[in-house]
RODO-2510 file (C-alpha; in nm, 4 decimals, decimal comma):
residues 129
     n   res          X          Y          Z
     1     x    -1,3246     0,3057    -1,3105
     2     x    -1,3669     0,3755    -1,6785
     3     x    -1,3298     0,0062    -1,7609
     4     x    -1,6093    -0,0771    -1,5150
     5     x    -1,8352     0,1777    -1,6815
     6     x    -1,7660     0,0351    -2,0266
     7     x    -1,8412    -0,3135    -1,8961
     8     x    -2,1852    -0,1988    -1,7773
     9     x    -2,2820    -0,0457    -2,1135
    10     x    -2,5052    -0,2589    -2,3345
    11     x    -2,3344    -0,4262    -2,6271
    12     x    -2,3850    -0,2566    -2,9611
    13     x    -2,5994    -0,4605    -3,1963
    14     x    -2,5424    -0,4206    -3,5654
    15     x    -2,8027    -0,5838    -3,7851
    16     x    -2,7791    -0,5742    -4,1595
    17     x    -3,0772    -0,8041    -4,2180
    18     x    -3,3374    -0,5468    -4,1197
    19     x    -3,4913    -0,5452    -4,4642
    20     x    -3,4840    -0,8725    -4,6487
    21     x    -3,7138    -0,9097    -4,9458
    22     x    -3,8983    -1,2429    -4,9417
    23     x    -3,7890    -1,4835    -5,2111
    24     x    -4,0362    -1,5251    -5,4938
    25     x    -4,2185    -1,8574    -5,4921
    26     x    -4,1742    -1,9322    -5,8632
    27     x    -4,2865    -2,2330    -6,0596
    28     x    -4,3226    -2,3028    -6,4300
    29     x    -4,6330    -2,4547    -6,5850
    30     x    -4,6172    -2,5100    -6,9584
    31     x    -4,4938    -2,1894    -7,1178
    32     x    -4,5916    -1,9672    -6,8234
    33     x    -4,4106    -1,8688    -6,5063
    34     x    -4,6146    -1,8163    -6,1897
    35     x    -4,5062    -1,6165    -5,8862
    36     x    -4,7394    -1,7327    -5,6098
    37     x    -4,6401    -1,4791    -5,3433
    38     x    -4,6260    -1,1699    -5,5674
    39     x    -4,8827    -0,9800    -5,3595
    40     x    -4,6876    -1,0479    -5,0382
    41     x    -4,3632    -0,9263    -5,1969
    42     x    -4,5281    -0,6028    -5,3146
    43     x    -4,6816    -0,5461    -4,9711
    44     x    -4,3433    -0,6011    -4,8036
    45     x    -4,1625    -0,3487    -5,0246
    46     x    -4,4636    -0,1115    -5,0020
    47     x    -4,5162    -0,0717    -5,3757
    48     x    -4,8214    -0,1153    -5,5977
    49     x    -4,8278    -0,4541    -5,7751
    50     x    -4,8981    -0,2813    -6,1079
    51     x    -4,5746    -0,0787    -6,0774
    52     x    -4,3673    -0,3867    -5,9973
    53     x    -4,5357    -0,5794    -6,2800
    54     x    -4,4528    -0,3013    -6,5260
    55     x    -4,0846    -0,3171    -6,4273
    56     x    -4,0673    -0,6982    -6,4369
    57     x    -4,2403    -0,7119    -6,7757
    58     x    -3,9935    -0,4624    -6,9172
    59     x    -3,6866    -0,6300    -6,7681
    60     x    -3,7873    -0,9856    -6,8584
    61     x    -3,9287    -0,8792    -7,1971
    62     x    -4,2460    -1,0743    -7,1303
    63     x    -4,6067    -0,9705    -7,0759
    64     x    -4,7644    -1,0539    -6,7456
    65     x    -5,0926    -1,0305    -6,5587
    66     x    -5,1854    -1,0187    -6,1930
    67     x    -5,4430    -1,2797    -6,0976
    68     x    -5,5467    -1,2494    -5,7352
    69     x    -5,2310    -1,2731    -5,5265
    70     x    -5,0101    -1,4210    -5,7942
    71     x    -4,8313    -1,3000    -6,1036
    72     x    -4,8419    -1,4891    -6,4316
    73     x    -4,5616    -1,4173    -6,6799
    74     x    -4,5679    -1,5403    -7,0395
    75     x    -4,2471    -1,7392    -7,0810
    76     x    -4,0236    -1,9651    -6,8799
    77     x    -3,8060    -1,7873    -6,6217
    78     x    -3,5934    -1,9388    -6,3488
    79     x    -3,6570    -1,8430    -5,9866
    80     x    -3,3115    -1,6869    -5,9830
    81     x    -3,3935    -1,4570    -6,2778
    82     x    -3,7193    -1,3409    -6,1178
    83     x    -3,5571    -1,2822    -5,7772
    84     x    -3,2703    -1,0878    -5,9351
    85     x    -3,5168    -0,8589    -6,1153
    86     x    -3,7133    -0,8010    -5,7950
    87     x    -3,3890    -0,7151    -5,6143
    88     x    -3,2921    -0,4722    -5,8909
    89     x    -3,6384    -0,3117    -5,8662
    90     x    -3,5855    -0,2644    -5,4939
    91     x    -3,2430    -0,1106    -5,5524
    92     x    -3,3858     0,1418    -5,7998
    93     x    -3,7308     0,2149    -5,6554
    94     x    -3,7256     0,1240    -5,2840
    95     x    -3,3883     0,1974    -5,1224
    96     x    -3,2929     0,5605    -5,0532
    97     x    -2,9920     0,6765    -5,2520
    98     x    -2,8660     0,8907    -4,9642
    99     x    -2,8996     0,6749    -4,6523
   100     x    -2,9736     0,3335    -4,8058
   101     x    -3,2850     0,2678    -4,5966
   102     x    -3,6003     0,1141    -4,7439
   103     x    -3,8340     0,3619    -4,5748
   104     x    -3,9328     0,5431    -4,8933
   105     x    -4,2381     0,6443    -5,0918
   106     x    -4,2795     0,6997    -5,4635
   107     x    -4,4204     1,0485    -5,5176
   108     x    -4,5641     1,1600    -5,8511
   109     x    -4,4149     1,4992    -5,9374
   110     x    -4,5507     1,5475    -6,2858
   111     x    -4,6961     1,3233    -6,5511
   112     x    -4,4721     1,0100    -6,5575
   113     x    -4,2058     1,1770    -6,3401
   114     x    -4,1612     1,0165    -5,9990
   115     x    -3,9401     1,0962    -5,7027
   116     x    -3,8230     0,8655    -5,4277
   117     x    -3,8885     1,0411    -5,0958
   118     x    -3,7157     0,8977    -4,7893
   119     x    -3,9031     0,8953    -4,4594
   120     x    -3,5812     0,8396    -4,2642
   121     x    -3,3539     1,1173    -4,3910
   122     x    -3,5945     1,3318    -4,5944
   123     x    -3,3968     1,3070    -4,9183
   124     x    -3,5806     1,3300    -5,2461
   125     x    -3,4339     1,1897    -5,5662
   126     x    -3,5848     1,1424    -5,9124
   127     x    -3,6404     0,7948    -6,0532
   128     x    -3,7173     0,6845    -6,4048
   129     x    -4,0743     0,5753    -6,4594
***
């Protein structure tokens, strides 16, 4: 009887691809690197484009500007380098350190001091600005 009951239960679905950051659409023109879908990436990870730009500029050691929906970086960078930096940004500033879910918000505690507040588990952890 127990086997019949187990057979009637729905199969457990485990999905690890719930949150997959879109790949940056990168192309190089002259000495500049353009990310055409920068606005879409920022909207997907729920972060302000200026915050993501600040991180990318620091990590790639190159100034950049946001022009409409795209990002223009001074210098030549491969798509792989840009995507790796976006993934590292998400690891530091998007994913919860306690439960690992991306359902977080950046909360300003004091001047230049932010905390990552998780909507899923309620954890709050400081992040470097």
